[in-house]
MIZA-893262 format. One line per 5 residues: number of its first residue (from 1); their letters; for each residue z, y, x of N, C-alpha, C. Coordinates in nm, 3 decimals, always signed. Each point is the difference from the previous one (the first is absolute). Layout:
! MIZA-893262
NUM> A> Z:Y:X:Z:Y:X:Z:Y:X ~ ...;
***
This chain:
! MIZA-893262
1> MRMTP> +8.438:+9.292:+8.022:+0.006:+0.123:+0.011:-0.101:+0.084:+0.067 ~ -0.092:+0.066:-0.068:-0.098:+0.080:+0.070:+0.080:+0.141:+0.068 ~ -0.032:+0.030:+0.131:+0.081:+0.103:+0.040:-0.118:+0.117:+0.020 ~ +0.075:+0.124:+0.010:-0.092:+0.098:+0.032:-0.029:+0.014:+0.139 ~ -0.091:+0.096:+0.068:+0.009:-0.007:+0.143:+0.108:+0.034:+0.065;
6> DQKKL> +0.082:+0.088:-0.062:+0.123:+0.071:+0.034:+0.117:-0.123:-0.004 ~ -0.026:-0.086:-0.111:+0.109:-0.102:+0.023:-0.031:-0.085:+0.097 ~ -0.105:-0.045:+0.023:-0.049:-0.099:+0.101:+0.035:+0.074:+0.120 ~ -0.033:+0.119:+0.053:+0.050:+0.042:+0.133:+0.150:+0.005:-0.014 ~ +0.068:+0.025:-0.085:+0.175:-0.003:-0.002:+0.015:-0.134:+0.040;
11> FELID> -0.049:-0.123:-0.094:+0.026:-0.088:+0.029:-0.017:-0.073:+0.147 ~ -0.088:+0.018:+0.046:-0.060:-0.019:+0.144:+0.112:+0.067:+0.104 ~ +0.045:+0.134:-0.025:+0.086:+0.064:+0.075:+0.148:-0.072:-0.032 ~ +0.035:-0.035:-0.116:+0.112:-0.072:+0.007:+0.014:-0.127:+0.069 ~ -0.110:-0.088:-0.006:-0.022:-0.113:+0.078:+0.013:+0.026:+0.165;
16> EILWK> -0.061:+0.089:+0.039:+0.009:+0.071:+0.151:+0.131:+0.031:+0.029 ~ +0.063:+0.064:-0.068:+0.164:+0.043:+0.004:+0.081:-0.127:+0.021 ~ -0.007:-0.082:-0.088:+0.080:-0.123:+0.000:-0.042:-0.085:+0.131 ~ -0.096:+0.014:+0.037:-0.053:-0.107:+0.151:+0.050:+0.107:+0.106 ~ -0.035:+0.099:+0.011:+0.031:+0.086:+0.115:+0.121:+0.045:+0.000;
21> DWDPI> +0.079:+0.041:-0.101:+0.136:+0.084:-0.001:+0.113:-0.096:-0.046 ~ -0.041:-0.075:-0.111:+0.142:-0.098:-0.056:+0.007:-0.122:+0.086 ~ -0.098:-0.092:+0.010:-0.015:-0.117:+0.088:+0.141:-0.032:+0.043 ~ +0.069:-0.065:-0.101:+0.148:-0.050:+0.032:-0.002:-0.130:+0.085 ~ -0.082:-0.078:+0.003:-0.017:-0.100:+0.085:-0.071:+0.010:+0.150;
26> GVNEI> -0.048:+0.118:+0.032:-0.054:+0.052:+0.127:-0.103:-0.077:+0.026 ~ -0.115:-0.004:-0.078:-0.131:-0.056:+0.035:-0.121:+0.080:-0.012 ~ +0.041:+0.097:-0.004:-0.125:+0.079:-0.011:-0.086:+0.030:+0.120 ~ +0.019:-0.056:+0.088:-0.076:+0.004:+0.123:-0.103:-0.109:+0.018 ~ +0.037:-0.086:-0.092:-0.068:-0.153:-0.030:-0.135:+0.024:-0.081;
31> DNVRN> -0.100:+0.023:+0.027:-0.145:+0.025:-0.079:-0.019:-0.120:-0.116 ~ +0.023:-0.106:+0.047:-0.044:-0.098:-0.056:+0.120:-0.055:-0.145 ~ +0.122:+0.088:-0.015:+0.085:-0.016:-0.101:+0.010:+0.157:-0.076 ~ -0.113:+0.060:+0.023:-0.026:+0.132:-0.075:+0.038:-0.022:-0.152 ~ -0.021:-0.082:-0.071:+0.024:-0.036:-0.111:+0.151:-0.033:-0.065;
36> EYQSY> +0.087:+0.041:+0.108:+0.158:-0.079:-0.036:+0.044:+0.073:-0.100 ~ +0.016:+0.162:-0.021:+0.058:+0.038:-0.079:-0.077:+0.041:-0.127 ~ -0.144:-0.014:-0.015:-0.083:+0.025:-0.079:+0.045:-0.049:-0.156 ~ +0.057:-0.117:-0.014:+0.061:-0.033:-0.137:+0.095:+0.095:-0.065 ~ +0.060:+0.097:+0.075:+0.091:+0.099:-0.047:-0.058:+0.120:-0.022;
41> TPHIF> -0.109:+0.020:+0.034:-0.073:+0.131:-0.025:-0.008:+0.032:-0.129 ~ -0.066:-0.080:-0.097:-0.047:+0.005:-0.166:+0.168:+0.070:-0.058 ~ +0.105:-0.070:+0.040:+0.121:+0.040:-0.067:+0.044:+0.148:+0.030 ~ -0.008:+0.011:+0.142:+0.028:+0.128:+0.037:-0.083:+0.118:-0.028 ~ -0.130:-0.037:-0.027:-0.096:+0.086:-0.049:+0.038:+0.048:-0.161;
46> SLVIH> +0.032:-0.103:-0.077:+0.041:+0.004:-0.122:+0.123:+0.093:-0.019 ~ +0.108:-0.021:+0.108:+0.106:+0.082:-0.026:-0.059:+0.157:+0.029 ~ -0.041:+0.028:+0.101:-0.055:+0.124:+0.005:-0.086:+0.067:-0.094 ~ -0.094:-0.069:-0.060:-0.099:+0.081:-0.118:+0.082:-0.027:-0.106 ~ +0.127:-0.060:-0.011:+0.085:+0.020:-0.139:+0.133:+0.087:+0.029;
51> GADSI> -0.027:+0.101:+0.096:+0.101:+0.075:+0.031:+0.142:-0.014:+0.061 ~ +0.012:-0.120:+0.064:+0.123:-0.046:+0.083:+0.028:+0.118:+0.123 ~ +0.135:+0.024:+0.018:+0.018:+0.091:+0.106:+0.028:-0.077:+0.116 ~ +0.006:+0.057:+0.098:+0.028:-0.065:+0.137:+0.125:-0.070:+0.034 ~ +0.087:+0.012:-0.096:+0.115:-0.093:-0.029:-0.020:-0.118:-0.040;
56> EIAEH> -0.073:-0.017:-0.107:-0.027:-0.130:-0.081:-0.104:-0.068:+0.100 ~ -0.119:+0.068:+0.058:-0.079:-0.073:+0.085:+0.082:-0.049:+0.126 ~ +0.072:+0.068:+0.050:+0.080:-0.030:+0.125:+0.100:-0.127:-0.050 ~ +0.073:-0.004:-0.098:+0.042:-0.121:-0.054:-0.037:-0.112:-0.022 ~ -0.154:+0.010:-0.045:-0.077:-0.142:-0.021:-0.045:-0.039:+0.163;
61> LYKLE> -0.022:+0.090:+0.088:-0.032:-0.033:+0.133:+0.115:-0.082:+0.052 ~ +0.112:+0.048:-0.008:+0.117:-0.071:+0.056:+0.027:-0.100:-0.084 ~ -0.029:-0.047:-0.130:+0.009:-0.119:-0.060:-0.083:-0.083:+0.071 ~ -0.125:+0.035:+0.009:-0.109:-0.106:+0.061:+0.038:-0.028:+0.127 ~ +0.055:+0.082:+0.100:+0.056:-0.042:+0.125:+0.111:-0.095:+0.007;
66> TIDIG> +0.106:+0.028:-0.082:+0.112:-0.067:-0.002:+0.003:-0.130:-0.082 ~ -0.082:-0.003:-0.125:-0.004:-0.132:-0.083:-0.122:-0.068:+0.036 ~ -0.129:+0.066:-0.043:-0.119:-0.074:+0.004:-0.028:-0.037:+0.101 ~ +0.028:+0.082:+0.146:-0.056:-0.036:+0.134:+0.102:-0.084:+0.068 ~ +0.148:+0.039:-0.027:+0.120:-0.033:+0.058:+0.038:+0.033:+0.135;
71> VTGDK> -0.036:+0.146:+0.041:+0.028:+0.049:+0.130:+0.132:+0.130:-0.053 ~ +0.052:+0.008:+0.117:+0.072:+0.105:-0.016:-0.038:+0.133:-0.016 ~ +0.022:+0.053:-0.118:-0.068:+0.117:-0.047:+0.044:+0.156:+0.098 ~ -0.080:+0.077:-0.006:+0.002:+0.118:+0.053:-0.011:+0.111:-0.102 ~ +0.109:+0.031:-0.085:-0.025:+0.116:-0.089:-0.034:+0.143:+0.051;
76> NRCEE> +0.017:+0.037:+0.079:-0.060:+0.133:+0.085:-0.157:-0.019:+0.005 ~ -0.046:-0.107:+0.049:-0.146:-0.022:+0.028:-0.070:-0.002:-0.141 ~ +0.073:-0.047:-0.108:-0.048:-0.040:-0.133:-0.013:+0.130:-0.071 ~ +0.096:+0.112:+0.035:+0.009:+0.113:-0.068:-0.121:+0.098:+0.080 ~ -0.005:-0.011:+0.099:-0.126:+0.037:+0.087:-0.129:-0.026:-0.026;
81> VAKKI> -0.039:-0.099:-0.054:-0.107:-0.060:-0.020:-0.035:+0.053:-0.138 ~ +0.087:-0.032:-0.091:+0.013:+0.050:-0.140:-0.029:+0.140:-0.012 ~ +0.026:+0.087:+0.073:-0.034:+0.147:+0.003:-0.150:+0.009:+0.055 ~ -0.038:-0.098:+0.101:-0.124:+0.033:+0.053:-0.086:-0.055:-0.110 ~ +0.034:-0.067:-0.102:-0.104:-0.087:-0.091:+0.001:+0.112:-0.070;
86> LEAKS> +0.103:+0.067:-0.075:-0.023:+0.096:-0.095:-0.077:+0.132:+0.044 ~ +0.008:+0.034:+0.142:-0.079:+0.098:+0.052:-0.138:-0.056:-0.015 ~ -0.062:-0.121:+0.028:-0.139:-0.016:-0.015:-0.034:-0.006:-0.125 ~ +0.082:+0.011:-0.114:-0.035:+0.012:-0.114:-0.052:+0.159:-0.042 ~ +0.054:+0.094:+0.070:-0.035:+0.141:+0.003:-0.150:+0.066:+0.031;
***
């Protein structure tokens, strides 16, 4: 998929938000694992560009935490991160 410059910037912002703000396993201070959450960025980006609201994004983040990653989820943090992601779209 070819991205417009604005889409590329949004993709990069989502990746950065996942790394700095979401970080469910607490590794964002370790530089050599910077790619830890990058596999999740394309799907979150797709949700955003297809009009998902913060609830849908937060639920997906929570599912990633609890099912895919296997940690105790934090719904409040997922909601905050989802809102921040949508703000980045503006």
